[in-house]
C-alpha positions in Angstrom: 58.0 14.7 -29.7 56.6 15.2 -26.2 57.2 18.1 -24.5 59.4 17.6 -21.0 56.6 16.9 -18.2 57.2 18.3 -14.9 55.5 16.4 -12.3 55.2 18.4 -9.1 52.9 18.9 -6.2 50.8 21.6 -5.5 49.9 23.0 -2.1 46.5 24.5 -2.3 46.0 27.6 0.9 47.8 26.5 3.6 47.5 22.5 3.8 51.3 21.3 4.6 50.2 19.9 7.8 47.7 18.1 6.0 50.3 16.2 3.9 52.5 15.6 6.7 49.5 13.7 8.7 48.3 11.6 5.8 51.0 11.0 3.5 48.7 12.3 0.9 50.2 11.8 -2.5 53.8 11.9 -3.5 56.8 13.2 -2.3 58.3 14.8 -5.5 59.8 18.4 -6.1 57.5 21.1 -4.9 56.8 24.2 -7.2 54.2 26.4 -6.0 52.3 28.4 -8.3 51.8 32.0 -6.8 48.0 32.6 -8.1 46.8 29.1 -6.7 43.5 29.3 -4.5 41.9 25.9 -4.5 40.3 24.6 -1.2 41.5 21.3 -2.0 44.2 19.0 -0.6 47.4 18.3 -2.2 47.6 16.2 -5.6 50.1 15.5 -7.7 49.5 16.6 -11.7 51.9 15.5 -14.9 51.7 18.6 -16.9 54.3 20.8 -18.9 53.9 24.0 -16.9 52.2 25.4 -13.4 49.4 26.7 -15.4 48.1 23.8 -16.7 48.3 22.2 -13.4 46.6 25.1 -11.9 43.3 24.9 -14.2 43.2 21.0 -13.7 43.0 21.7 -9.6 40.5 24.4 -10.0 38.3 22.2 -12.3 38.8 19.8 -9.9 37.5 21.8 -7.3 34.5 23.0 -9.2 33.8 19.3 -9.9 33.7 18.5 -6.1 31.4 21.4 -5.2 29.0 20.2 -8.2 29.7 23.2 -10.2 30.2 20.7 -13.5 29.9 23.8 -16.2 32.5 25.7 -14.9 34.8 22.5 -14.2 34.7 21.5 -18.0 35.7 25.0 -18.8 38.8 24.8 -16.4 39.5 21.0 -17.9 38.9 22.3 -21.3 41.6 24.9 -21.4 44.3 22.8 -19.7 43.8 20.2 -22.4 44.3 23.0 -25.0 47.4 24.2 -23.2 48.8 20.9 -22.6 47.1 18.4 -24.9 49.1 15.4 -23.4 48.1 16.1 -19.6 46.0 13.0 -18.7 44.3 14.2 -15.8 43.1 17.6 -18.1 41.0 14.6 -20.3 40.5 13.0 -16.9 38.8 16.0 -15.5 36.9 16.4 -18.8 35.4 13.2 -19.1 34.2 12.9 -15.1 32.5 16.6 -15.6 30.7 15.4 -18.5 29.3 12.3 -17.2 26.3 14.1 -15.9 25.0 15.4 -19.2 23.0 13.8 -22.1 23.4 14.2 -26.0 24.1 18.2 -25.9 27.6 17.1 -24.6 28.0 14.1 -26.7 30.6 15.1 -28.9 32.6 16.5 -26.0 32.3 13.1 -24.2 33.3 11.2 -26.9 36.5 13.5 -27.7 37.2 13.3 -23.8 36.9 9.3 -24.0 39.3 9.0 -27.4 41.7 11.2 -25.8 41.8 9.1 -22.5 42.1 5.9 -24.4 44.8 7.2 -26.6 47.0 8.5 -23.9 46.5 5.5 -21.9 47.5 3.2 -25.0 50.9 5.2 -25.3 54.0 5.2 -23.2 52.6 8.0 -21.0 54.8 10.0 -18.5 51.9 9.9 -16.2 52.3 8.4 -12.7 50.4 5.0 -11.8 47.7 6.8 -9.8 46.8 9.3 -12.8 46.5 6.4 -15.1 44.2 4.7 -12.8 42.1 7.7 -12.6 42.1 7.4 -16.0 40.6 4.0 -16.0 38.0 4.8 -13.6 36.7 7.7 -16.0 36.3 5.2 -18.6 34.8 2.6 -16.2 32.3 5.2 -15.1 31.1 6.6 -18.1 31.1 3.3 -20.2 30.1 0.9 -17.7 28.0 3.0 -15.0 28.6 3.9 -11.3 28.4 0.3 -9.7 31.5 -1.1 -11.4 33.1 2.5 -11.1 32.5 2.1 -7.4 34.1 -1.1 -6.9 37.2 0.5 -9.0 37.1 3.4 -6.4 37.2 0.8 -3.4 40.1 -1.2 -5.2 42.5 2.0 -5.6 41.4 2.9 -2.1 42.5 -0.1 -0.8 46.1 0.6 -3.0 46.3 4.6 -2.1 44.3 4.6 1.6 45.7 7.7 2.4 44.5 9.9 -1.0 41.7 12.1 0.0 40.8 12.9 -3.5 39.4 9.1 -4.0 37.6 9.7 -0.5 35.8 12.5 -2.0 34.8 10.7 -5.5 33.9 7.5 -3.0 32.0 10.3 -1.0 30.1 11.7 -4.4 29.5 8.0 -5.9 27.8 6.8 -2.5 25.2 9.7 -2.5 24.5 9.2 -6.3 23.9 5.4 -5.6 21.7 6.7 -2.4 24.1 4.8 -0.2 25.2 6.0 3.5 28.5 6.2 4.3 29.1 4.8 7.5 32.9 5.3 7.8 32.6 8.7 6.5 36.4 10.1 5.9 35.1 13.9 6.3 35.6 14.1 10.2 39.2 13.1 9.7 39.8 15.5 6.9 38.7 18.1 8.8 40.4 16.9 11.9 43.7 17.3 9.9 42.8 20.5 7.8 40.3 22.3 9.9 40.5 24.9 7.0 39.9 22.8 4.2 37.0 24.4 2.1 36.0 21.3 0.4 35.9 19.1 3.7 33.2 21.6 4.8 31.6 22.1 1.7 31.0 18.2 1.5 30.6 18.0 5.2 27.4 20.7 5.1 26.0 18.8 1.6 26.4 15.3 4.1 24.4 16.5 7.0 21.8 18.5 4.7 20.2 14.8 4.0 19.2 14.7 7.6 16.4 16.3 9.0 16.6 17.3 12.8 17.1 21.0 13.9 20.3 19.9 15.4 22.0 18.7 12.4 20.7 21.5 10.0 22.5 24.1 12.6 25.5 22.1 12.4 25.3 21.9 8.5 24.7 25.9 8.7 27.7 26.1 10.4 30.2 24.4 8.1 28.1 26.4 5.2 29.1 29.5 6.9 32.9 28.3 7.4 32.9 28.0 3.5 31.7 31.3 2.9 34.6 32.8 5.3 36.8 30.8 3.4 35.7 31.6 -0.4 33.5 34.7 -0.4 34.4 35.4 -3.7 32.7 31.9 -4.8 29.3 31.6 -5.7 29.1 27.9 -4.9 29.7 28.9 -1.0 26.8 31.4 -0.9 24.6 28.9 -2.8 25.2 26.2 -0.5 24.2 29.0 2.4 21.4 29.8 0.6 19.9 26.2 0.2 20.6 25.1 4.1 18.8 29.1 5.3 16.0 27.7 3.0 15.9 24.2 4.6 16.2 26.2 8.1 12.9 28.4 7.1 15.1 31.4 7.4 13.7 33.0 4.0 15.2 36.3 4.7 18.8 35.0 5.1 18.6 32.4 2.2 17.4 35.3 0.0 20.6 37.2 1.0 22.9 34.4 0.1 21.1 33.5 -3.1 21.4 37.3 -4.2 25.1 37.4 -3.6 25.7 34.0 -5.4 23.8 35.4 -8.6 25.8 38.8 -8.3 29.2 36.8 -8.6 28.0 34.4 -11.2 27.0 37.3 -13.3 30.1 39.1 -12.4 32.2 36.0 -13.2 30.0 35.8 -16.7 30.8 39.6 -17.6 34.7 38.7 -16.9 34.8 35.9 -19.5 35.2 33.4 -16.8 31.6 31.5 -17.2 29.5 31.4 -20.5 25.8 32.2 -20.1 25.5 28.4 -20.6 26.3 28.3 -16.9 22.5 29.7 -16.7 21.7 26.3 -14.9 23.0 28.4 -11.7 21.3 31.4 -12.4 17.8 29.5 -13.0 18.1 27.0 -9.8 19.2 30.2 -7.7 16.2 32.1 -8.8 14.1 29.4 -8.4 14.9 29.6 -4.8 14.6 33.5 -4.3 11.3 33.0 -5.9 10.0 30.6 -3.6 11.5 32.0 -1.1 9.4 35.5 -1.8 6.4 33.4 -2.2 6.6 31.9 1.1 7.3 35.2 2.9 3.6 36.3 1.3 5.5 38.7 -1.4 4.0 37.6 -4.5 5.2 40.6 -6.7 8.8 39.9 -6.1 8.2 36.1 -6.4 6.7 37.1 -9.9 9.9 39.2 -10.7 12.3 36.6 -10.1 10.2 34.5 -12.1 10.0 36.4 -14.9 13.9 36.8 -15.0 14.1 32.9 -15.6 12.0 33.1 -18.5 14.2 35.9 -19.8 17.6 34.2 -19.3 19.4 33.9 -22.8 21.8 30.8 -23.6 24.4 30.8 -25.8 22.9 31.1 -29.4 24.4 27.7 -30.9 24.3 26.0 -27.3 22.1 22.6 -27.5 21.0 22.5 -23.4 20.0 19.3 -21.6 17.1 18.1 -20.3 17.6 19.1 -17.0 18.6 22.7 -17.9 15.0 23.4 -20.0 13.4 21.6 -17.5 14.7 24.0 -14.6 13.8 27.0 -16.9 10.8 25.7 -17.6 9.6 25.0 -14.0 11.1 28.3 -12.9 8.9 30.2 -15.7 5.6 31.6 -13.9 6.5 30.1 -10.7 3.9 31.8 -8.2 1.2 30.7 -10.7 2.8 27.0 -10.7 2.8 27.2 -6.6 -0.5 28.7 -6.5 -2.0 25.6 -8.3 -0.4 23.3 -6.3 -1.5 25.2 -2.9 -5.2 25.5 -4.2 -6.6 25.4 -0.7 -5.8 29.2 -0.3 -8.1 30.1 -3.3 -11.6 30.6 -3.9 -13.4 28.9 -6.8 -13.0 32.0 -9.5 -9.2 32.3 -8.7 -8.6 29.0 -9.4 -10.8 28.7 -12.5 -8.7 31.9 -13.7 -5.4 30.3 -12.6 -6.2 26.6 -14.4 -7.1 28.4 -17.4 -4.0 30.7 -17.4 -2.0 27.6 -16.8 -3.4 25.6 -20.1 -2.4 28.2 -22.5 0.8 29.4 -20.5 2.9 26.4 -19.0 4.8 24.5 -21.4 7.1 21.1 -21.1 9.3 19.7 -23.4 8.3 16.6 -21.2 4.3 16.3 -21.7 3.9 13.9 -18.8 4.8 16.6 -16.4 2.6 19.0 -17.9 0.0 16.8 -18.1 0.0 16.1 -14.3 -0.4 19.4 -13.5 -3.3 20.1 -16.2 -5.0 16.5 -14.9 -4.4 17.6 -10.8 -6.1 21.3 -12.2 -9.2 19.6 -13.9 -9.7 17.0 -10.9 -9.9 20.0 -8.6 -12.5 21.6 -10.7 -14.3 18.4 -11.0 -14.7 17.7 -7.1 -15.8 21.1 -6.6 -18.9 20.4 -9.0 -19.6 16.7 -7.6 -18.5 15.1 -10.5 -16.5 12.1 -8.7 -16.2 9.8 -11.5 -14.7 12.3 -13.7 -12.4 13.4 -11.0 -11.0 9.5 -10.6 -10.5 9.6 -14.6 -8.1 12.3 -13.7 -6.7 10.5 -11.2 -6.2 7.5 -13.5 -4.5 9.7 -16.1 -2.1 10.9 -13.8 -1.1 7.0 -13.0 -0.5 6.7 -16.1 1.6 9.5 -16.6 3.7 8.2 -13.5 4.1 4.8 -15.2 5.5 6.7 -18.5 7.9 8.5 -16.2 9.0 5.2 -14.5 9.7 3.7 -17.4 11.9 6.4 -18.5 13.9 6.0 -15.4 14.5 2.8 -15.5 16.3 3.5 -18.9 20.0 4.6 -18.9 18.8 8.1 -18.2 21.8 10.6 -17.7 22.3 11.8 -13.9 21.5 15.3 -14.6 18.0 14.4 -15.8 17.5 12.0 -12.9 16.5 14.4 -10.2 14.0 16.4 -12.5 12.2 12.6 -13.9 11.9 11.8 -9.7 10.4 15.2 -8.5 7.9 15.0 -11.4 7.1 11.3 -10.2 7.1 12.6 -6.4 4.8 15.6 -7.5 2.4 13.0 -9.4 2.2 10.8 -6.3 1.2 13.5 -4.1 -1.4 15.3 -6.3 -2.9 11.4 -6.8 -3.3 11.1 -3.0 -5.1 14.8 -3.0 -7.4 13.7 -5.7 -8.4 10.9 -3.4 -8.7 13.2 -0.5 -11.1 15.3 -2.2 -13.2 12.5 -4.0 -13.4 10.2 -0.7 -14.0 12.8 1.9 -14.8 10.5 4.5 -11.3 8.9 4.3 -9.5 12.1 3.6 -6.9 12.1 6.6 -5.7 8.5 5.2 -4.8 9.9 1.8 -3.5 13.0 3.1 -1.0 10.8 5.3 0.1 9.0 2.4 0.8 12.4 0.2 2.8 13.6 3.3 4.8 10.3 3.3 5.4 10.9 -0.7 6.7 14.2 -0.1 10.4 14.7 0.0 12.9 17.9 0.0 15.1 19.1 -2.5 17.6 16.6 -4.5 21.1 17.6 -4.0 20.9 21.5 -4.9 17.7 20.8 -7.0 15.0 23.3 -5.2 11.8 21.3 -4.0 8.8 21.3 -6.2 6.3 21.5 -3.4 7.9 24.0 -1.2 5.4 23.7 2.0 4.5 20.4 3.7 1.8 18.4 2.5 0.6 18.1 6.9 -0.9 21.5 6.5 -3.5 20.1 4.5 -3.9 17.0 6.8 -3.9 19.6 9.7 -6.8 21.3 8.0 -8.6 17.7 7.7 -8.0 17.0 11.2 -9.8 20.7 12.3 -12.8 19.7 9.8 -13.4 16.9 12.2 -12.8 18.8 15.6 -9.6 17.0 16.4 -7.3 19.9 17.3 -4.8 17.7 19.0 -3.9 15.4 15.9 -3.8 18.9 13.8 -1.7 20.4 16.0 0.8 17.0 15.8 0.5 17.2 12.1 1.9 21.0 12.0 4.5 20.6 14.2 5.6 17.5 11.8 5.3 19.7 8.8 7.4 22.5 10.5 10.2 20.0 10.8 10.2 19.5 7.2 10.1 22.9 6.5 10.6 25.5 9.4 8.7 28.6 9.6 6.6 27.9 6.8 3.9 30.5 7.1 0.8 28.5 6.6 1.9 26.2 9.5 3.4 28.8 11.9 0.1 30.7 11.5 -2.4 27.8 12.3 -0.6 26.4 14.7 -0.2 30.0 16.8 -4.0 30.0 16.5 -4.7 26.3 17.6 -2.4 27.1 20.4 -3.9 29.8 21.6 -7.4 28.2 21.4 -6.0 25.2 23.6 -5.0 27.5 26.2 
C-alpha cells in the first residue's frame, strides 16, 4: 500500500511576503523543516516526509542554477527515500535532459518511473502531474513542443514562479529574447530571492555594454552575500569579473568556487563526477593568469585539469571530456592561437608539440588546430597554395561539425560543437588574411564578426579580441585612427585585455 502522503508548502529563507503578493502555489497546511536552505520561491511537493521535500527543493535550486550533477544527486536520493514522489522523478528527468549516452540508463529509468506514476491513481496534485508531462514532452519530443506546453501551463497557473524560471531557461536554450521578462517583478516582490538575482545576472550577462555588465555584477555580488557557501555563487561572480576584464577578482572568485567544490567532495555531498565544474573553473583560472602574463601559474592550473580524476566506472559525456581536453596544456593552445606574439622558432616548436600532445575525442577540432598551425608555417615560407589547402581542409571539417550539429545532439554537447565551429571560422579568416595581404583588413573584419564570447558558463575558446589583429593590420598601413577604433571595439568584448590596452596607450600617446 502507498504510504500516507503529506502535501505541504515549504518556505525557503524568508519569502512569506512573496507568497502573499503572488498567490503562488497553494494554501494547504504548512510544515517547515528546520534545515531548509534553498533560495527559491515556495512550492508544494507531495511526499511522505519533510526530508524528501527538502531534497527535491534543493535539487530544484541546483537545476535552476545550472548545476545538473548536484541536482541529479538530490533527486536520486529523494526518489530512493520515497519512490512515489512524482516530483523527484520529474527532477531526475529534467536534470538528465542535457546528458548523452553516459546517462542513458538513468534517463530511461526516470522516464519509466514518471510514466508509471502518471498511469496510476497518483495522490500528486494536478500541477505536479503537469510538470511530469512537461518533462516527458521535453525528453521525448524536444524543446519546441515543451515550450508550448509551458505556455499552456503558465496560462493555467499565471502566478507560478517556477514555471516562469523554466520558461526563462527554455527561451535561453532556444536563443529567444524574453520581451516580457518576469525577473524584475520577481525581485520586486522578493528582493532577497537568491534565484532571482542569479537568473537576472545570467540574463544580463548575455548583453555587452559596460553599464549592463556592472548591473550584472551587482546581482552576482548579491548572490555571494545571500549564499556565500554555494560554489555556483562564486563561479557566477568569477564569470562576470572575467567578462569585465577584472582578472584578479575573477581569480579570487573562481578559487573560492574550487575550494567549496573540493570541500563538498570531501564531505561526500558530491562525487568526483562533478569534475566538470572543476574543469571549467580551472580553464577560467588558467586563462586569467595567461592574460595577466603569468604563464607559469597558467600552466599549473592547466596541469591540474589534466590530473583530475573521475569515478572509476563513470562514463563521462562528450562535453566533460571535451572540456578536459581543451583545458589540458591551455597556455600552449592559447599561444598557438595568438601566433602574432611568437617568432618563427617559437611557433615551429609549439606547432610540433601540439601535434604530439593535443588529443581530442572529436578529430575535427584537433584537425582545425593543426591545419591552422600548418597554414601559418606555409605563409611564413610564402607557400600560398599550400596555405589555401589547409584553409579548405578547415572548411571541410566545419561542414562535418555542422552536420553533427544538425542532428539531435545532446544539449550539453552543443556549446562544445558551436565553439569548435566558431574557432574554425575565425581561423579560416585569419589564414585568408595571411595569404591575401592586400585585403588583410577585410578578412580580419570577418574574423571579428565571427568571434563570440562564452556560451552560458563555458569559457571562450579565444579569450582575446580579434580586433587586436585588425588594429595591427591598420597600423601596417599607417591608419592609426582606424587602429585605435578597432582596439576600443575589442575592449568592449574583452575589457582590460593587456594586448589591446598596451597598444592603445602607445597609439594615444603618439597621437598627442
